[in-house]
C-alpha positions, 0 to 999 in steps of 0.5 A: 448556469452558463450565461447567467448573472449572479450579483455582478458576476456573469458566468462564462464557463464551467472549469471543474467539479469536485467533492467540495465545490463546482467552479465556474469562470465568470466576469466581474462586471463591476471591476471588469476582471475575470474571476473563478467562482466556487459554489457549494454543491446543491446536494450538500447545501442542507448539510451544516457541517459541509457548509461550515467547512466551505466557509472555513475554506474561504476564511482560511484562504482570505487570511493569505495574501501572497503572490504564490497563493490563489487570492480569495476576493469575497464570499457572497450569496445569491438566492440559495447559492453561496460561493467564493469569488477568487482569482482566476488563474490561467495556466497548467497544473504541475501534473500536466507539466511534470517532469519539468525539463529544466533543473533551474525551473524546477528549483524555482517552482519549488522555492515558490511553493515553499514560500506559499506554504511558509505564508500559510503555516505562519498564519496557522493554516495547514493545507492538508491536500498539497498535490500536483493538481492543486498547484498551477503555473501561469504564463509568467512561470509563477506558481499558484497554490490552489484550493484550501478546501481541506485547510485546517485553521488553528483553533477552528472547529474540527469538522471532519470525523476523527476516523477519516483521513483527509487528502489524496492518498498518494500524497499523504504523510504517514501520520495522515494515513494513520489518522494521527494529528496533521501539522505543517510537517505533513504538508512538507511531506506532501510537498516532498512528493510533489517535488519528486514527481515534478523532477522525475515524472513519477510518484515516489510511492506507488501501489496497485491498490489502496493497501499497497499504496499505504504500505509503500508510504509507511514502510518503503523508501522511494527509488533514488532520484539518481535513478531518473536523473543521474546527475542530480545534485547531492544537495537536492537529494538531501532536500528530498530525503529530509522532506520525505522522512517517515518520522515527522520529527526527522523531517524539516520542522518548517517550510522556512527551513526547507526554503533556506536549503532550496535557495542555497541549492539555487545559488549553488546550481547557478554558480556551478552552471557559470563555472562550467561555462567559464572553464569551457570557454578558457579551454577554447570551447565555443561560448554559444551555439547561436549568435545572440546567446549569452555566454554566462549560463549558456550551458543550462542543465537539463534533467536526465540529459546531456553528457557527463564531464569529469575532471582528471581528479574525479577520474583518479578518485573513481579509479581509487574507489574501484580498486578499494572495492576490489580489495574489499571483495577479495578479502571478503571472499577469503575472510568473509562469511563464506569462509567461516567454519560451518557449525559442526552440529548438523540437524538430525532427523525431525519427527513432526506431530500435530498438536492441535487439529481444530477448525479455524486458526490456532496462532502464536504458540509458546511452550511451558518450561517443562514442555508439558503445555502450550498456550496459543491464540484462537478466535472465539465468536469473533474475538481472539482468546488465549487457550491452554492445551496439554501436549499430547491430548486433553481439552483446550482451556480458554484462559481469557473467557472472562474478557470480551476483548481481543487477547493474543500473543501469550508468552511463558515466563522463564519459571513457567508461573506467569504468562505475558500477553497482549490484550485490547482491554482497557485501551490495550497493552501488555498484561500478565496472568497466572499460568492458569489464567488467574491474577490478571494485571496490566504491565504496559499501556502499549506493546505487542509480541511480549517476551520475557528477559532471561531473568524474568524481571522484564518484558520486552515488546514492540510498539507495532506488529504485523499480525496485529488484528487491527491491521496496522503495520508501521515502523516499530520500536522495542521497549523493555518494561520492568515487571515490578515497577512498570518502568519503560526503557526504549531498546532500539529506535529502528524498525524492530518487531518480534523480539527474542531474548537470548538465554543468557541475557546478552542480546535481543534478536528481532526483525525489521524492514530496512529503509527502501526495502520490503524484505524482512531482515533479522538483527541482534542488538546488545541487551544493554544497548549498542549497535545492531548486527545483521543476521540475514542480508535481505535477499529473502523474507526472514522473520520470527527469530527465536534463540535456541536454549543454549544460545548457539542458534537462531531459528527463524522463518524464511521464504528463501527455499521458495515457500515459507518454512523454518531455518536456523543459523549458528550464531555467537550469543555474545557478539551476534557474529553469524558462524555459518550458512543458514540451514533449513528445517523443512516441515511438511507444510508449504507455510510454517512460521511463528516458532518457539523452542522448548527449554530443553532444546529438543523440540520446536513448536510452530504454526502450519498454515493451509490456505486454499482457494478453488473454483466452485460452480452451482446451478442457477434458475434465472426465472425463479432467481435462486440457486439449485442444489449444492456447490460442486468443486471444479478445482480441488486440492491445496491450490490457490486460484485468483479469479475465474471466467467461463468461455462463451460456450460454457465448455471451458474455464480460465483462471490464474493461480497464485503463490510463487508463480501466477500463471493462467490455466484453462480447464473443462467446466468439470475440472478436467483437461487442464492446460497451463497457458503460461509458465514463467516468473511473471505475474499473469492475472485477471484472465477474461474470455473475448466475446467470440471465445477465441482470445483471452485478455489478461494483465501482466508485468512481463514488460516491466510494468502491468500492461494488457496482454492476450493469449489463445486458449491453447497457450499460443499467440501471446501478444502485448495489447498495450504500451503505455506510460504512467500508472499500470493498467489492471483488471481488463474486461471486454466490451460486448463488441469484442473490439474494445476492452476496458481496464482500471488505472489506479486513482484515475478510474476506468478507461477504454482501449480501442483494440482495432488501432495499432498498439502504439495508438492504443491510448486509454480514454476515460470510459466515463467522464469523472464526476469531478476532480475529486470523484471517479467512477470505477466500473465492475461490469458492462451489461450484455447489451452494452448500454449500462455500466455497474460500479462504485465511486472512488474519491480523490483520496482513494476512499471507496464508497461501497454503493452499487451504481448503474450508469447509463451510457445513453442518458449519462446518468447514475442510479444507486441500485443498492445502498451498500455492496459491490457490483458483479456480473449481469444477467443476459436481460441487462436488467438484473445484476449480481452484487456482493455484500458482507461476504454474500451474493445478492441479485438486484433488479436495477429498475425496481431496486428490489434485491434478495440473497442468492448465495452465502458461503459456509462458515470459514469460507469466502466468495470471490470473483463471481461469474455466470455462464452466457445461458444464465444457468451456471454460477462460477466463483472462487471459494477460499478458506484458511486453516492453521494448526500448531505442530511440534518438530522433535529433534531425534 
């Protein structure tokens, strides 16, 4: 197309390509100016909804006439080509110039962005994809907000599916991630992320994969800006904090409000700069370092640089604050929790009894008041059901067998006559039924983890829960629902999950995630409302709180002992005051949780989970393209294996263990002679043999962030292979020449590393050119002859397209060889390729595209990280399974 003339536009060069358009630089021969032309890609021109969205972009942007918004000139058509003619902006994106070195420049850019958003929002337009790549800064330091391709015009046809999320994941607001309604406040959250990145050079929310990024945005607080800019103004920190509020009601309600604060900040920073300059001059400091430099504003603030100057008053205030801290520390030492009298009641010996022993998982137990029955949740034909089981024997009874929806989290009423539970029937909510499953009725149209109040008149529940089968895990609230009237009252606003009512009705215990922390902390709050009191300090992951029947203890689950197990702490039921150090109730299992106590206080029921993942191998006939015989375990026991790779000669395997420590292990291919290569607190993952079998590459956070490392098969020669900045490097693989490796960089695709050059020169280079700004190719494996790559598409909003693609390095073309699934390893002919789909392994001929199933795991197991020996005769893979049962701990 370059060199052609469409209408009165001469195409000069291609500027970029994304999921919604190809952009060219062109010259308008009628008006003698350069423009940008955005074309709808040919492969979707037949899609009416995509064309409608393309035109909506033009109409939305054409309404806007603002110096900080890219101008749309016209929508035109030439033959079958439909395109938008818009302003050509020459400059750099904010991503390219972040972090901005001068504070005044950064604030100036922020004001211009806010003005652009104010203009758009005034016209009812929400951008929905504000990110650093969509904001340009031209040679005049003028900001231009680009690409309203995801804009949503009030009153316009909703063109995207309701179940999809639009935008780039790292910049999405929590409500956007959760598929909720998006409005101007969502743009403000994204703008807050851009502002944070522009100032610090880092994204505020980060994760190694999509789920981790989602969790970070929804639950975690970013590192304080002062971590990167020690002298950051408090007003700037306030602006960022308010823009990045998780709850949109707590955010700036309009770009105009944020703009006011930014302009005030600019005025204050200008006054501070001038005041500091004048004070220095009055004390005899040099007004300027060079001739011709003006006095006013000569000491311009640079982000994170320059000496800190303190006045004598500031110093005295600082000393006073330090003295106060020391006094508080001394008082805490003698009067704080460590000095409190430990409860005189010590734990007696516990006797453990398994109450259920069935295949699969039994979850969420509760004990009847008389101690004779338990109810629990179990999956039946893909759905959760509630079962009744007599303690000491008998056959479980499905109390919800008449319902096809998920039913779970059952809780006995104080008199034992009723059971409250969560159900997805009728849109979901809290229901109650008789103790044998009769008389089901709805109590609330929302809620999880129901528990009864001490008097049985109300049911408490949380709005969200970590064990929700739908996979949601967001900020939660506690509510109380009147069983008779259905009246609902909010109990707490913070993050609160898994409530437990104290036996005399004084307080409610729950756990939540404090802002800026990924640790679960247990709190109590007065049942009639009031201030919450922390029970645990966040040093460990504490959850599952439940009161003892006498109200003197809180039992809970915690990983503070190195593995998830049971603990209890003495507490004052009326005030919530903690009366001693937590003490362990160590169970026989490595993972125990979901506690409930019997009404007589003499026993505890809990869930004990046993998760295993081990290496298995199975013979393979490459000629007949089928496995031979049955899988043979290579590793056994209650271990967890993350990945496996056979050595080139097929004699050894390397894998990494998961759990409290993540270490590399080399073993013989029959499982004998294990050699642990690492033994430290770092996460060492994804080991792969070099083509000559002399080295093992892996990724680790031992340098403070994930980089590539190498080690010898005997554990010697540990060597850092990369020293980079920005996003972490993960999932390394060797190229066949043994002199290069490729790895993944989140949101950017797959990159190649030249291992021949010195480490400081090993700059990741794209292994495959991006298909455009909106799509990257993520590589799973390289063919043995080095000619083909197998992988899948990832969109700019981190949406994975589960389609098996093969890319030719010679022709630079893509071919779809399977419409769904994810690529695995190649056979040595560089033609046949394994791939995964729906938990099963298939083999496809990449030329004919014919495929068939190779391996299916038994019920209750899963297959991960399939690898094949160099002679194509043996398949190795990680087989995982999980089983949980309900146990009783009786206090003798």
